Each structure stands twice: as structure tokens, then as C-alpha cells.
VOFITI-386572 format. One record per residue (C-alpha): residue number from 0; chain; x, y, z. Coordinates in Angstrom, 2 decimals. Example, Ala and Ser with C-alpha at 12.3 -4.5 7.8 and 13.67 -1.06 7.14 Angstrom:
# VOFITI-386572
0 | A | 12.30 | -4.50 | 7.80
1 | A | 13.67 | -1.06 | 7.14
//
This chain:
# VOFITI-386572
0 | A | -0.07 | -0.21 | -0.29
1 | A | 1.29 | 3.07 | -0.73
2 | A | 0.75 | 6.59 | 1.29
3 | A | 1.24 | 9.86 | -0.27
4 | A | 2.46 | 12.59 | 2.55
5 | A | 1.25 | 16.11 | 2.04
6 | A | 2.98 | 18.69 | 3.81
7 | A | 0.25 | 20.91 | 6.01
8 | A | 0.54 | 24.36 | 4.66
9 | A | -0.39 | 27.53 | 6.37
10 | A | 0.01 | 31.10 | 4.73
11 | A | 1.26 | 34.77 | 5.40
12 | A | -1.03 | 37.93 | 5.24
13 | A | 0.11 | 40.97 | 4.08
14 | A | -2.42 | 43.73 | 4.21
15 | A | -2.35 | 46.95 | 2.70
16 | A | -4.49 | 50.09 | 3.42
17 | A | -3.88 | 53.14 | 1.53
18 | A | -5.76 | 55.26 | -0.78
19 | A | -5.29 | 55.95 | -4.59
20 | A | -6.04 | 59.87 | -4.69
21 | A | -9.79 | 59.68 | -3.75
22 | A | -10.45 | 56.20 | -4.06
23 | A | -9.68 | 53.44 | -1.63
24 | A | -7.15 | 51.24 | -2.14
25 | A | -8.51 | 47.85 | -3.64
26 | A | -7.64 | 45.46 | -5.88
27 | A | -9.40 | 47.22 | -8.66
28 | A | -6.93 | 50.34 | -8.64
29 | A | -3.60 | 48.62 | -7.24
30 | A | -0.98 | 48.01 | -10.02
31 | A | 0.53 | 45.09 | -11.43
32 | A | 4.23 | 46.66 | -10.44
33 | A | 3.09 | 46.99 | -6.98
34 | A | 2.20 | 43.28 | -6.90
35 | A | 5.32 | 42.02 | -8.15
36 | A | 7.58 | 44.14 | -5.40
37 | A | 5.22 | 42.69 | -2.87
38 | A | 5.81 | 38.84 | -4.41
39 | A | 9.63 | 39.51 | -4.57
40 | A | 9.86 | 40.46 | -0.73
41 | A | 7.52 | 38.18 | 0.39
42 | A | 9.53 | 35.39 | -1.16
43 | A | 13.05 | 36.84 | 0.94
44 | A | 10.61 | 36.94 | 3.80
45 | A | 10.29 | 33.03 | 4.02
46 | A | 13.05 | 31.95 | 1.76
47 | A | 16.28 | 34.14 | 2.74
48 | A | 18.79 | 31.91 | 1.64
49 | A | 18.96 | 29.29 | -0.99
50 | A | 15.49 | 29.58 | -3.15
51 | A | 16.76 | 26.58 | -5.52
52 | A | 14.81 | 23.62 | -3.37
53 | A | 12.20 | 25.91 | -1.64
54 | A | 8.90 | 24.53 | -1.19
55 | A | 6.00 | 26.04 | -3.64
56 | A | 4.98 | 29.40 | -2.95
57 | A | 1.45 | 29.85 | -4.24
58 | A | -0.96 | 33.21 | -4.15
59 | A | -3.78 | 35.12 | -4.04
60 | A | -4.99 | 38.40 | -4.29
61 | A | -8.27 | 39.70 | -1.86
62 | A | -9.89 | 42.35 | -0.61
63 | A | -10.07 | 44.70 | 2.08
64 | A | -8.10 | 46.88 | 1.43
65 | A | -5.52 | 44.49 | -0.84
66 | A | -4.63 | 41.60 | 1.20
67 | A | -2.00 | 39.24 | -0.19
68 | A | -1.82 | 35.85 | 0.54
69 | A | 0.78 | 33.56 | 0.26
70 | A | 0.51 | 30.01 | 0.87
71 | A | 3.42 | 27.56 | 1.82
72 | A | 5.10 | 24.85 | 4.40
73 | A | 3.60 | 25.30 | 7.64
74 | A | 6.98 | 24.79 | 9.10
75 | A | 8.59 | 27.96 | 7.72
76 | A | 5.23 | 30.00 | 8.32
77 | A | 5.95 | 28.76 | 12.31
78 | A | 9.59 | 30.23 | 11.80
79 | A | 8.11 | 33.45 | 9.92
80 | A | 5.84 | 33.74 | 12.68
81 | A | 8.51 | 34.14 | 15.46
82 | A | 10.45 | 36.86 | 13.14
83 | A | 7.74 | 39.24 | 12.71
84 | A | 7.00 | 38.78 | 16.68
85 | A | 10.73 | 39.55 | 17.34
86 | A | 10.52 | 42.68 | 14.57
87 | A | 7.50 | 43.87 | 16.37
88 | A | 8.70 | 43.73 | 20.06
89 | A | 11.97 | 45.22 | 19.43
90 | A | 11.37 | 47.44 | 16.12
91 | A | 14.36 | 46.63 | 15.02
92 | A | 15.95 | 44.55 | 11.71
93 | A | 19.41 | 44.47 | 12.53
94 | A | 18.94 | 40.69 | 14.04
95 | A | 17.75 | 39.35 | 10.71
96 | A | 19.30 | 37.67 | 7.77
97 | A | 20.66 | 39.82 | 5.56
98 | A | 18.05 | 39.31 | 2.79
99 | A | 14.79 | 39.46 | 5.42
100 | A | 16.29 | 42.54 | 6.18
101 | A | 16.50 | 43.70 | 3.05
102 | A | 12.75 | 42.84 | 2.93
103 | A | 11.81 | 44.65 | 5.59
104 | A | 13.68 | 48.09 | 4.52
105 | A | 11.69 | 47.51 | 0.73
106 | A | 8.26 | 47.36 | 2.30
107 | A | 9.32 | 50.26 | 4.79
108 | A | 10.06 | 52.21 | 1.41
109 | A | 6.62 | 51.22 | -0.07
110 | A | 4.80 | 52.18 | 3.12
111 | A | 7.03 | 55.59 | 3.38
112 | A | 6.50 | 56.72 | 0.02
113 | A | 2.80 | 55.54 | -1.09
114 | A | 1.81 | 56.29 | 2.88
115 | A | 0.22 | 53.29 | 2.75
116 | A | -0.41 | 51.27 | 6.37
117 | A | 1.07 | 47.80 | 5.81
118 | A | 0.36 | 44.73 | 8.51
119 | A | 1.93 | 41.26 | 8.18
120 | A | 0.86 | 38.61 | 10.04
121 | A | -0.02 | 34.30 | 9.45
122 | A | -2.44 | 32.11 | 9.50
123 | A | -1.87 | 30.71 | 12.71
124 | A | -4.04 | 30.97 | 15.70
125 | A | -2.78 | 33.92 | 18.36
126 | A | -0.67 | 34.81 | 14.88
127 | A | 1.89 | 37.58 | 15.95
128 | A | 1.85 | 40.86 | 13.90
129 | A | 4.11 | 43.71 | 12.62
130 | A | 2.65 | 46.91 | 11.27
131 | A | 5.06 | 49.24 | 8.59
132 | A | 3.84 | 52.84 | 8.14
133 | A | 5.37 | 56.02 | 7.77
134 | A | 6.02 | 56.37 | 11.32
135 | A | 8.19 | 53.15 | 11.56
136 | A | 11.61 | 52.94 | 11.13
137 | A | 12.55 | 49.59 | 9.68
138 | A | 16.01 | 50.22 | 8.90
139 | A | 19.44 | 48.49 | 9.21
140 | A | 21.76 | 50.70 | 11.45
141 | A | 24.28 | 51.99 | 9.19
142 | A | 27.37 | 51.65 | 11.43
143 | A | 26.97 | 47.43 | 11.52
144 | A | 27.88 | 47.24 | 8.04
145 | A | 31.50 | 48.44 | 7.35
146 | A | 33.67 | 48.30 | 4.31
147 | A | 35.77 | 45.69 | 3.87
148 | A | 38.14 | 43.67 | 1.27
149 | A | 37.50 | 40.32 | 0.21
150 | A | 38.87 | 37.39 | -1.65
151 | A | 36.87 | 34.94 | -4.13
152 | A | 38.09 | 32.19 | -5.41
153 | A | 36.46 | 29.99 | -8.18
154 | A | 35.03 | 29.86 | -11.58
155 | A | 33.47 | 32.40 | -13.46
156 | A | 30.27 | 31.63 | -14.82
157 | A | 29.31 | 34.81 | -16.44
158 | A | 31.20 | 38.57 | -17.44
159 | A | 29.57 | 41.52 | -19.15
160 | A | 26.58 | 43.24 | -19.19
161 | A | 24.89 | 46.22 | -21.17
162 | A | 25.24 | 48.91 | -18.73
163 | A | 26.44 | 47.71 | -15.32
164 | A | 29.09 | 45.18 | -15.97
165 | A | 29.41 | 42.06 | -13.63
166 | A | 31.81 | 39.29 | -13.14
167 | A | 29.56 | 35.94 | -11.73
168 | A | 32.15 | 33.64 | -9.81
169 | A | 30.88 | 30.20 | -8.77
170 | A | 32.57 | 29.83 | -4.81
171 | A | 32.57 | 26.80 | -2.83
172 | A | 31.39 | 28.93 | -0.02
173 | A | 29.10 | 31.28 | -0.72
174 | A | 27.83 | 29.89 | -4.29
175 | A | 27.64 | 32.28 | -7.03
176 | A | 28.93 | 35.86 | -6.66
177 | A | 28.28 | 39.24 | -8.61
178 | A | 31.14 | 41.43 | -8.57
179 | A | 30.48 | 44.94 | -9.96
180 | A | 33.58 | 45.33 | -12.58
181 | A | 34.26 | 48.40 | -14.64
182 | A | 33.34 | 47.84 | -18.52
183 | A | 36.44 | 49.30 | -19.10
184 | A | 38.50 | 46.96 | -17.80
185 | A | 36.43 | 43.97 | -19.42
186 | A | 36.79 | 45.68 | -22.49
187 | A | 40.83 | 45.47 | -22.22
188 | A | 40.94 | 42.48 | -21.10
189 | A | 42.56 | 40.17 | -23.94
190 | A | 41.73 | 36.60 | -22.88
191 | A | 38.31 | 34.68 | -22.59
192 | A | 37.01 | 34.95 | -18.70
193 | A | 34.26 | 32.44 | -19.28
194 | A | 34.82 | 29.42 | -16.85
195 | A | 38.38 | 29.85 | -15.91
196 | A | 39.26 | 29.28 | -12.74
197 | A | 40.28 | 32.64 | -10.53
198 | A | 40.53 | 34.82 | -7.85
199 | A | 38.89 | 38.59 | -7.69
200 | A | 39.91 | 40.84 | -4.95
201 | A | 36.80 | 43.08 | -4.45
202 | A | 35.67 | 45.40 | -1.60
203 | A | 31.75 | 45.35 | -0.01
204 | A | 30.02 | 45.53 | 2.84
205 | A | 30.57 | 43.35 | 5.91
206 | A | 28.04 | 42.51 | 9.40
207 | A | 30.71 | 44.27 | 11.64
208 | A | 29.32 | 41.31 | 14.33
209 | A | 28.41 | 38.64 | 12.27
210 | A | 30.83 | 38.67 | 9.53
211 | A | 28.15 | 38.33 | 6.72
212 | A | 28.99 | 39.62 | 3.51
213 | A | 26.17 | 42.07 | 1.81
214 | A | 27.02 | 40.17 | -1.96
215 | A | 24.60 | 43.18 | -3.43
216 | A | 27.63 | 45.86 | -2.38
217 | A | 30.74 | 43.80 | -4.25
218 | A | 32.59 | 45.78 | -6.35
219 | A | 35.81 | 44.86 | -8.17
220 | A | 39.46 | 46.04 | -7.38
221 | A | 41.98 | 43.52 | -9.49
222 | A | 42.04 | 39.81 | -10.32
223 | A | 44.25 | 37.97 | -8.33
224 | A | 46.52 | 34.62 | -9.69
225 | A | 45.24 | 31.73 | -8.39
226 | A | 46.79 | 28.15 | -9.37
227 | A | 44.99 | 25.75 | -6.66
228 | A | 47.04 | 22.96 | -8.23
229 | A | 48.52 | 19.81 | -5.63
230 | A | 52.44 | 20.70 | -6.16
231 | A | 54.13 | 17.43 | -4.80
232 | A | 57.65 | 18.16 | -5.47
233 | A | 57.38 | 21.76 | -3.48
234 | A | 56.00 | 19.98 | -0.35
235 | A | 58.81 | 17.39 | -0.83
236 | A | 61.32 | 19.96 | -0.77
237 | A | 59.85 | 21.94 | 2.49
238 | A | 60.19 | 18.26 | 3.95
239 | A | 63.70 | 17.56 | 2.94
240 | A | 64.32 | 21.25 | 4.36
241 | A | 62.99 | 20.55 | 7.41
242 | A | 64.64 | 17.48 | 7.80
243 | A | 67.76 | 19.01 | 7.49
244 | A | 67.69 | 21.94 | 9.37
245 | A | 66.35 | 20.71 | 12.71
246 | A | 64.39 | 17.40 | 12.06
247 | A | 67.53 | 15.74 | 11.70
248 | A | 68.92 | 16.74 | 15.10
249 | A | 66.18 | 15.47 | 17.04
250 | A | 66.46 | 12.22 | 18.88
251 | A | 62.78 | 11.21 | 18.58
252 | A | 62.37 | 8.89 | 21.90
253 | A | 63.77 | 12.01 | 23.89
254 | A | 61.73 | 14.27 | 22.32
255 | A | 58.77 | 12.16 | 22.63
256 | A | 59.74 | 12.03 | 26.61
257 | A | 60.08 | 15.55 | 26.83
258 | A | 56.66 | 16.32 | 25.20
259 | A | 54.62 | 13.83 | 27.48
260 | A | 56.16 | 15.59 | 30.73
261 | A | 56.50 | 12.17 | 32.37
262 | A | 53.26 | 11.24 | 32.03
263 | A | 53.89 | 7.41 | 31.28
264 | A | 56.70 | 7.49 | 34.21
//
């Protein structure tokens, strides 16, 4: 007998209240670009990290004024409910992951520019709820994000751009990293960078407490010579040099006795 196990679902509700001129805000006068903006930020609220294998998010828009309903796996709704509870309690977003913090900042910008009141809650019983409007200040503390220098090593998967050029480099630790690069550098560089393994020196913002890198701020400085090969001859020469200098003059039994400090005596 086969059993089909389906994840229980829950949802987050992002309700937007306000007006369009003399008209109360409703799905009939709510622009599609505003819908897209909310959907992009909602995805980052629910899944701030790797989105490749995330569960499905279904969507519905409802009246009163405008309600965005985003349904997904209940375990993520439970986690998000804890997040909005903490945000509401401390009225601060510095503790959040970068993608989640940016999503809150974007929603704050929408509320401030459009004079909207935005409430965010979940389908859970006794859900937490956070309000965003012109009076709230959901912005990261600038002092926490400091300029830093980084070295990224990996394979180049893309390079170029019509107006804003970038180099995309795949790294083992961070996945694909996009580095803003001057068009002049790419124009003058003779070799084809694509699919080559190399190093890039870059500057950008780093969280002074957690060490998290704001990858959206990365700017190219220079290419770094990178030869990730195992050089057996070089390592053998180092071993031989060490033997001749001090290892060759050591009596192994006496040295081991000194290290043990008479433990076996």
C-alpha cells in the first residue's frame, strides 16, 4: 500500500491599506508593479537563503483593502511567525539575515512613499503581527555594516553586461557571487574569462558582528593569480629542508619523552 504524505500548509497575509487619490485602495486600482514588488519581498521574507529547493509558494489577492495571501509549508510559516514577533517586540531589524532585513526595508520604503499602512501576519492561531507605516523605522543600522576587502576564488560563470557590468564567480562557500566590474576592464582584458578558475579581489559591506557579506555591494578591484594545484615536488622540497635544518638533529625517543612530561613514568 502506498501513502502520499503532503506537507500541511499555512500562509502569511500582507495587508495594505491606503488610497489612490480619492479612491480607497483595492485590487481593482492596485498596479501590477506593486504586486510584483510585494511578491519579490515576500519570497525573501519566507526563504532568505537558497531558493533553489524551496517549497512552492502559491498566491492569491483579496479585497479589504488589498490582501496578499502567500501559502506555503507550515514549518516555514511557524518560523516566520517567530521572526515577526521579534521584529514587533524590538522594532529593529539588525538581527535579521541580510535578505530578510532588505525585504523589510523595501516594505518600509513602500509604506513611506505611498503613505500605506502595511500589516504582516500569519494564519497561525494567536499569530504575531507587525505594522509598517510612515512612522516606523525598519532600517538597518548603518554603523553595523562596514567597508571591507574580500578575496573570492572559483570558476567564472558569466562576465559582462550592457550598462552595469558584472563578473559572476562560483565559489564553494557562498555559491555564485556577483561582483560589479568596470566595463573598461572587461573591454581591455585580452583573455576570455568565461569558465576559468581564478581569484577576484573586491570591496564591499560586511556585518561587523556576524561577518555576513552584503553581496549586492561587491565592487571589483583586481584579478588575483590563482593556481589551485597540488605541487608534490614543492611539498617534498619543504620536507627535505625541514629534515636538514632541525628534524635531523632530534632524537625521537628523547623528544617524545619531553613532550609527555613524564606522564608514563
